[in-house]
C-alpha positions as CSV (number, residue, x, y, z in Angstrom):
1,X,42.9,-24.1,23.9
2,X,39.5,-24.1,25.4
3,X,39.7,-20.3,26.0
4,X,40.7,-19.7,22.4
5,X,37.8,-21.7,21.2
6,X,35.4,-19.7,23.4
7,X,36.8,-16.4,22.1
8,X,36.4,-17.5,18.5
9,X,32.7,-18.4,19.2
10,X,32.2,-14.9,20.8
11,X,33.8,-13.2,17.8
12,X,31.6,-15.1,15.4
13,X,28.5,-14.3,17.4
14,X,29.3,-10.6,17.4
15,X,30.0,-10.6,13.7
16,X,26.7,-12.4,13.0
17,X,24.8,-10.0,15.3
18,X,26.5,-7.0,13.5
19,X,25.5,-8.4,10.1
20,X,21.9,-8.8,11.3
21,X,21.7,-5.2,12.4
22,X,23.4,-4.0,9.2
23,X,20.8,-5.9,7.2
24,X,18.0,-4.3,9.2
25,X,19.5,-0.9,8.7
26,X,19.8,-1.4,4.9
27,X,16.1,-2.6,4.8
28,X,14.9,0.5,6.8
29,X,16.8,3.1,4.7
30,X,14.4,2.9,1.7
31,X,11.4,2.9,3.9
32,X,12.4,5.9,6.0
33,X,13.6,7.8,2.9
34,X,10.3,7.4,1.2
35,X,8.3,8.4,4.3
36,X,10.6,11.3,4.9
37,X,10.3,12.6,1.3
38,X,6.5,12.3,1.3
39,X,6.2,14.0,4.7
40,X,8.5,16.8,3.6
41,X,6.7,17.5,0.4
42,X,3.2,16.6,1.5
43,X,3.1,18.6,4.7
44,X,3.0,21.9,2.8
45,X,-0.3,20.9,1.2
46,X,-2.1,20.2,4.5
47,X,-4.8,22.8,5.5
48,X,-8.4,22.9,6.4
49,X,-9.3,23.5,2.8
50,X,-7.3,20.5,1.8
51,X,-9.6,18.2,3.9
52,X,-12.9,20.0,3.1
53,X,-12.8,21.0,-0.6
54,X,-13.1,18.7,-3.7
55,X,-10.5,18.5,-6.5
56,X,-10.0,21.8,-8.3
57,X,-10.4,22.2,-12.1
58,X,-7.5,22.5,-14.4
59,X,-5.4,25.5,-13.6
60,X,-7.6,26.5,-10.6
61,X,-5.8,27.5,-7.4
62,X,-6.6,25.9,-4.0
63,X,-8.9,23.0,-3.7
64,X,-8.5,19.8,-1.7
65,X,-8.9,16.0,-1.7
66,X,-12.1,15.6,0.4
67,X,-13.8,13.8,-2.4
68,X,-10.9,11.5,-2.9
69,X,-10.9,10.6,0.8
70,X,-14.6,9.9,0.6
71,X,-14.2,7.8,-2.5
72,X,-11.3,5.8,-1.0
73,X,-13.2,5.0,2.2
74,X,-16.3,4.0,0.2
75,X,-14.3,1.7,-2.1
76,X,-12.5,0.1,0.9
77,X,-15.8,-0.4,2.7
78,X,-17.5,-2.0,-0.3
79,X,-14.4,-4.2,-1.0
80,X,-14.4,-5.4,2.6
81,X,-18.1,-6.2,2.5
82,X,-17.4,-8.5,-0.5
83,X,-14.0,-9.9,0.5
84,X,-14.2,-10.4,4.3
85,X,-17.2,-12.8,4.4
86,X,-15.8,-14.9,1.6
87,X,-12.3,-15.0,3.0
88,X,-13.6,-15.7,6.5
89,X,-15.8,-18.7,5.3
90,X,-12.9,-20.0,3.2
91,X,-10.5,-19.9,6.2
92,X,-13.0,-21.6,8.4
93,X,-13.5,-24.4,5.8
94,X,-9.7,-24.9,5.4
95,X,-9.2,-25.0,9.1
96,X,-12.1,-27.1,10.3
97,X,-12.8,-29.3,7.2
98,X,-9.3,-29.9,5.9
99,X,-10.1,-33.6,5.4
100,X,-12.7,-32.6,2.7
101,X,-11.7,-33.2,-0.9
102,X,-12.3,-29.5,-1.8
103,X,-9.9,-28.2,0.8
104,X,-6.8,-28.8,-1.4
105,X,-8.6,-27.1,-4.3
106,X,-9.6,-24.1,-2.2
107,X,-6.1,-23.8,-0.7
108,X,-4.6,-24.0,-4.2
109,X,-6.8,-21.2,-5.5
110,X,-6.0,-19.1,-2.5
111,X,-2.3,-19.5,-3.2
112,X,-2.8,-18.6,-6.8
113,X,-4.9,-15.5,-6.0
114,X,-2.2,-14.4,-3.5
115,X,0.5,-14.6,-6.2
116,X,-1.3,-13.0,-9.1
117,X,-0.2,-9.4,-9.9
118,X,-2.8,-6.9,-8.9
119,X,-2.8,-5.4,-12.4
120,X,-4.0,-8.7,-13.8
121,X,-6.9,-8.8,-11.3
122,X,-7.7,-5.2,-12.4
123,X,-7.8,-6.3,-16.0
124,X,-10.1,-9.2,-15.0
125,X,-12.5,-6.8,-13.3
126,X,-12.3,-4.5,-16.3
127,X,-13.3,-7.4,-18.6
128,X,-16.1,-8.7,-16.3
129,X,-17.6,-5.4,-15.0
130,X,-16.3,-2.3,-16.7
131,X,-17.1,-3.5,-20.2
132,X,-20.7,-4.1,-19.0
133,X,-21.5,-1.1,-16.9
134,X,-18.5,1.2,-17.3
135,X,-15.9,2.5,-14.9
136,X,-17.4,2.4,-11.4
137,X,-16.8,2.0,-7.7
138,X,-18.3,-1.5,-7.9
139,X,-15.6,-2.6,-10.4
140,X,-12.8,-1.2,-8.3
141,X,-14.2,-2.7,-5.1
142,X,-14.6,-6.1,-6.8
143,X,-10.9,-6.1,-7.9
144,X,-9.8,-5.1,-4.4
145,X,-12.0,-7.8,-2.8
146,X,-10.3,-10.5,-4.9
147,X,-6.9,-9.2,-3.5
148,X,-8.3,-9.3,0.0
149,X,-9.9,-12.7,0.0
150,X,-6.7,-14.9,0.2
151,X,-5.2,-12.6,2.9
152,X,-8.2,-13.0,5.2
153,X,-8.6,-16.7,4.3
154,X,-5.0,-17.6,5.2
155,X,-5.1,-15.5,8.4
156,X,-8.4,-17.0,9.5
157,X,-7.1,-20.6,8.8
158,X,-3.9,-20.1,10.8
159,X,-5.7,-18.3,13.6
160,X,-8.2,-21.1,14.1
161,X,-5.5,-23.7,14.0
162,X,-4.0,-22.0,17.1
163,X,-7.1,-22.9,19.1
164,X,-6.2,-26.2,20.9
165,X,-8.0,-29.3,19.7
166,X,-9.0,-30.2,23.2
167,X,-11.3,-27.2,23.3
168,X,-13.1,-28.5,20.2
169,X,-13.3,-32.0,21.7
170,X,-14.6,-30.7,25.0
171,X,-17.4,-28.7,23.2
172,X,-18.4,-31.7,21.1
173,X,-18.3,-34.0,24.2
174,X,-20.9,-31.7,25.8
175,X,-23.2,-32.3,22.9
176,X,-22.7,-29.1,21.0
177,X,-23.0,-29.6,17.2
178,X,-19.8,-29.1,15.2
179,X,-21.0,-26.0,13.4
180,X,-22.0,-24.4,16.6
181,X,-18.6,-25.3,18.2
182,X,-16.9,-23.6,15.3
183,X,-19.0,-20.4,15.4
184,X,-19.3,-20.0,19.2
185,X,-16.1,-21.6,20.6
186,X,-13.3,-21.7,18.0
187,X,-14.1,-18.4,16.4
188,X,-14.3,-16.7,19.7
189,X,-10.9,-18.0,20.7
190,X,-9.3,-16.9,17.5
191,X,-11.2,-13.6,17.0
192,X,-8.2,-11.4,17.9
193,X,-6.0,-12.9,15.3
194,X,-8.8,-12.9,12.7
195,X,-9.5,-9.2,13.3
196,X,-5.8,-8.6,12.9
197,X,-5.8,-10.4,9.5
198,X,-8.8,-8.4,8.3
199,X,-7.2,-5.1,9.3
200,X,-4.0,-6.1,7.5
201,X,-6.1,-7.0,4.4
202,X,-7.8,-3.5,4.6
203,X,-4.3,-1.9,4.8
204,X,-3.2,-3.9,1.8
205,X,-6.1,-2.8,-0.5
206,X,-6.0,0.8,0.8
207,X,-2.6,1.2,-0.8
208,X,-3.3,-0.7,-4.0
209,X,-3.3,1.5,-7.1
210,X,-3.1,-0.7,-10.2
211,X,-6.6,-2.3,-10.0
212,X,-8.1,1.2,-9.2
213,X,-6.4,2.7,-12.3
214,X,-7.8,0.1,-14.5
215,X,-11.4,-0.1,-13.1
216,X,-12.3,3.1,-11.3
217,X,-12.1,5.8,-14.0
218,X,-11.6,9.4,-12.8
219,X,-14.2,11.7,-11.3
220,X,-13.3,15.0,-9.6
221,X,-16.7,15.5,-7.9
222,X,-18.3,13.9,-4.9
223,X,-19.6,10.3,-4.8
224,X,-22.7,9.8,-7.0
225,X,-23.4,6.1,-7.0
226,X,-21.9,2.7,-7.0
227,X,-22.3,2.5,-10.8
228,X,-20.3,5.7,-11.3
229,X,-16.6,6.6,-11.1
230,X,-15.4,8.4,-8.0
231,X,-12.3,10.2,-6.8
232,X,-9.6,8.1,-5.2
233,X,-6.4,8.9,-3.4
234,X,-4.3,6.5,-5.5
235,X,-5.7,8.1,-8.7
236,X,-4.9,11.5,-7.3
237,X,-1.3,10.5,-6.8
238,X,-1.0,9.1,-10.3
239,X,-2.9,11.7,-12.3
240,X,-1.9,14.8,-10.3
241,X,1.7,13.6,-10.0
242,X,2.3,13.7,-13.8
243,X,0.4,16.9,-14.4
244,X,2.2,20.2,-15.4
245,X,0.3,22.3,-12.8
246,X,2.1,23.1,-9.5
247,X,-1.2,23.1,-7.5
248,X,-2.0,19.6,-8.7
249,X,1.5,18.3,-8.0
250,X,1.2,19.6,-4.5
251,X,-2.2,17.9,-4.1
252,X,-0.5,14.7,-5.3
253,X,2.1,14.9,-2.5
254,X,-0.7,15.6,0.0
255,X,-2.7,12.7,-1.3
256,X,0.4,10.4,-0.9
257,X,0.9,11.6,2.6
258,X,-2.8,10.9,3.6
259,X,-2.6,7.5,2.0
260,X,0.6,6.6,3.9
261,X,-0.9,7.9,7.1
262,X,-4.0,5.7,6.5
263,X,-2.0,2.6,5.9
264,X,0.4,3.4,8.7
265,X,-2.4,4.1,11.1
266,X,-4.1,0.8,10.4
267,X,-0.8,-1.1,10.9
268,X,-0.1,0.7,14.2
269,X,-3.6,0.0,15.4
270,X,-3.2,-3.7,14.5
271,X,0.1,-3.8,16.5
272,X,-1.5,-2.1,19.5
273,X,-4.6,-4.4,19.3
274,X,-2.4,-7.5,19.3
275,X,0.0,-6.3,22.1
276,X,-3.0,-5.5,24.3
277,X,-4.1,-9.1,24.1
278,X,-0.8,-10.4,25.5
């Protein structure tokens, strides 16, 4: 009887393990199929000209996406300059001053921002900035920064909570002020996890397209100012993908490949950075 009971448990364990692996496989099939299709179609567009030339005019042969890569990097950098400091300070406040009355309100707004569809954030940026100064890099970066803030804030809060309370108490017992304990002791202990969260936030906004479509506008030349539109990889995929020109469609697949490689590269770097610390 005991042997039969043991065999039943083994069989149940094997079935559960098989279902877990089957679920993993079913989840990976769409991912690998998308990556495979983009690599298959986008690889034919890759060339030196592809990375050095700007967008071609309508019906023109050749050209590249160098201006779109430039515009995407500028937009991500500007969004990070806006979103990272705000998210970082918000996370520090939620972790170290959770007893304050405002902490619940800040956490609530972070949760709300994290759940709002990105297109709604794009419409908000359109109403606030585009209607005033027109389509621009600034409007797109503002929308992307709003998406980035709750990600950085939540990651910073959780990372700082992992630092033992005894370390804070030891620093304060030595006469170090609380603000200095936070900035020099706690942040230093949590910096690896915080950097990881920031990089994941960058990867998230790098792949966002809806806010960019609403706020950026389209510009096929090089970057000309923060108050002007600029080219963008997400815009390339959308605009070129629905065009009737074979050359533009090929550039759309190439832009999609570069965008996937950018997001994938950031995530791989994050994993390597985290693993190196353990």
